[in-house]
N, C-alpha and C positions, 0 to 999 in steps of 0.2 A: 504494500500500500504506500502511496505517496505521502511525504511529509510536507504539507503546504503551510507556509508560515505567514501568509498574508491573506486577509479577507477584505476584498475591495469593492463589495457590493452589499451594503447593509442599510437597514432602516431604523429610525427611531419613532417615537410617538408623534413627531411632526407629520409623518406620512399618514396619520389618522387611522389606518388599518394595521399599524404596527403598535407594539405594546411596551417598549422599553425606552429608558432615557439614554442619552449619549454616554453618561458615565456607567450605567449598567452594562452597556455594550462593551465599553473599554475594559471594565473589570472582567467580564467574561472572556474577552480576548486574552488578557493577561493570564487568566487561569488555564486557558487552553493552549498556551505557548505560542500565541500569535504575536509576531514581531511588529506588524504594520496593519492597521485597521483604517479603512476609508469609510466614512459615513456618507451615504449617498441617498438622501431622501428624495421623494418624488418632486419634480418641478413640472407641474401639470395642472390642468383645470379640473381634475378630479377631486382636488382637496377642498376648495372653497367655492361657495356660490358666487361671492363677490371676488372673482379671481383677478379682476383688474386693479384691485386696491393694493398699493405697495405695503400696507400694514400687514398683509398676510405673508409677506416674504422676509420679515425681519429676522427670522431664524437663519436664513442664508446670509443676509446682509451683515450680520454681526458675528459670523462664525470664526472670525479672526480672534475672538475671545477664547477659543479652545486652545489648550496647551498643545504644543507640537509633540511633546512626550508626556504621556499621562499613564500613571501606574506602570511605567516601563514600556509602554506601547507607543510606537510612532503613529500619530493620528493625522490623516489627510482629510481635507475638506472637499466634498464632491456633491454631485446631484445626479439624479436619473431623470433626464429630460425626455418628454414625449416627442416622438416624430409625428408631426401633425399634418403633413401633406405629402403628395407624391414628388415634390421637389426636394424632399429630405429636410425641410425646415424643421427646426426644433421649437418647442413651446416657448412663448414669450417673444418671438421674433417680430410679431406684428402688434404687440401691446405697447402703446406709448404711455409713459408715466409723466404726468404733469403736476402731481401733488405729492409732497413728501409724507412721511409717516406722521409728522406733526402738523400737517395741513398747510404747509407753506408751498408756494408755487415753485416748480422746477422749470427754469427757462434757459435754453430751449428744452422741451421735453426729451426724455431718454427712453430708449427701448428697455423694457423689463429684462429681456434676455441679457443685454449688455451689463446691466446693473448687477445681476446675479452671477453671471459667468466670470466676471472679473474678480469675484471673491472665491471662486472655485479653483482647486488644484487641477482637477480634470472633470470631465462630464461623461456619463454613460448615456447613450442614445437608445431609446427603446420604443417599440410599438406596444401600446396598451389598447386604445380604441382602434379598431381596424376599419372604421366606417369609410375612411378616405381610400382604402385599398379595394373596396368591393367592386367587382367587375373589371379590375385592372389586370393586365397581363403579367406574366412572369418577368418579361423584359422590363416593364415599368417598375415592378416591385424591386427588382435587382438594382435598377438605377436609383431608386429611392434610398435603399440601404447604403449604396456607395456614396451618394451625395451627403448623407448624414454622417458617414464615417469620415468624410473629407473635411468636416468642420475642424479647424485647428485646435479646438478645446476638447473634442471628443477623443477618448482613448479606445473605447470599444463599444460595440453594439450589445445591448443587454438581452439576455435570454432569446437569442435569435432562433434557437431550436424549438421553442414552444410558442412563439408569437402567433403561429397559425397563418403566416403570410408566405406563400410559396415564392421561392427565388432561385436564381441560378447560383448554386453553391460555388462552383469553380470560379465564376467571375467575381463574386464577393471576396472569396479567400485570396484570389490573385491580387485584388486591389489592396486588401489588408496587408499582404506581404510587402507590396510596393510602398505603402505608407508606414511600414514598420509598426503596425498596430495589431494587437491580439484579437482573437475571437473568444467570446465568453462561453464557458461550460458552466451551467447554472444548476446548483444542487436542487433548487426547488422544482426543476423540471422532472426530477425523479421521485417526486412526492406522491404521484398518482400515475396509474397506468394510462397508456395512450400512445398514439402515433408519434408524439413529440419525443419520446424516449429514443425511438429508432432514428429520428432526425438528428438528435444530439449525438448519437453514436456515429452516424454518417459524417457529421461535421468534424468530430474528433478524428475519425479515420482519414478524412481528406486533409485535415491540418497536418497530421503526421506525414502523409504522403507528399504534401507540397512544402513542408518545412515552415508552416505558419504557426506562430506562437499562440497559445491559449491562456486564458485567465480563468482559474477555477474558483468560483465564489459561491457563498451560501445563499445570497439574497435574503439574509436573515431578517425576519420581521419581529423577532423576540430574542432576548439576550441568550437564551439557552441554545439557540441555533448557531451562534457565532463560532466560526472555525470548524463546523461539523460538515465536511464534504465527503462523507463516507461512501454514499451511493455513486456519486460522480467519480470518485476515486476508484471504486471497484470497476466501473465501466472502463476507465482509462487503463487500469491494470490488465483487464481482459484482452484489450487490443494491443497491449505492449506500448503504450504511448511514451515517447521519449521524455524523460524528466527535464532535459535541458530546454525543451520547448514550452515548459510551464513557466510563464513569465512572473507569476507571483509565488514561486517556490520559496523565495526568501525576500527580505526587504531590499537587499542590494539589487537583485535582478529586476524587481518591480520598478524601483526608482530609476534604474538605468534604462528600462524600457520606456518610461516617460520621456527621458532625455533624448533617447534615440529618435523619437518622432517629433521632437521640438516642443514638448510640453514642459514648461517650467513651473515649479511650485510657486504659489502666490506669496 
């Protein structure tokens, strides 16, 4: 079984359908021997009915208050941004903010995405609502994923194996390799039976064949899940996946992976 020392897709109570605080997650990471934890809550209109109010995003805007090292764990600041259209645009790209959290005018207005992303060390791009993909071709879906992945702040696509959007795997993995960005293998995808497990396995097999790095994450929504990637690890062991292609196998490899594709910590 693989010893994976980073968990770089996790959620706190800010995501509303998750159940632990940031410190509870960090403590769990320390207890499970995790060297580096990235907290990556949802950046999405699924969280708040008044999703255009800057007040709802103070959690992201103030995350520089988090210690970089907490309970012995290196802590990174991230978010999981929704892919919202077929052009691969990410949530907040078209939301203009003209009022601050204390009611003062912002002039000129700023894009919500810019305000949040400049506080993030990196971004995960994921499809949650598939309504914009209905009736679209595999070619169009593939281009959507590639365009999202090309955003300079995006490090990887989240749970691509279970999003339920068909795409050309070879083309997406080829572009990921060119960009020096990994593909995520998501532990939550193994939480229930379904076709998505076979897709995740095929993704991993293709990555091994093409020499594309992967990032094995829990997608934890409660602290007791932090660092527990046993089912994904078992699948990787069954196919003999190369340890050196697991970019989050330790802190040094993950941080170097960010640098290799031009992502600098905030």
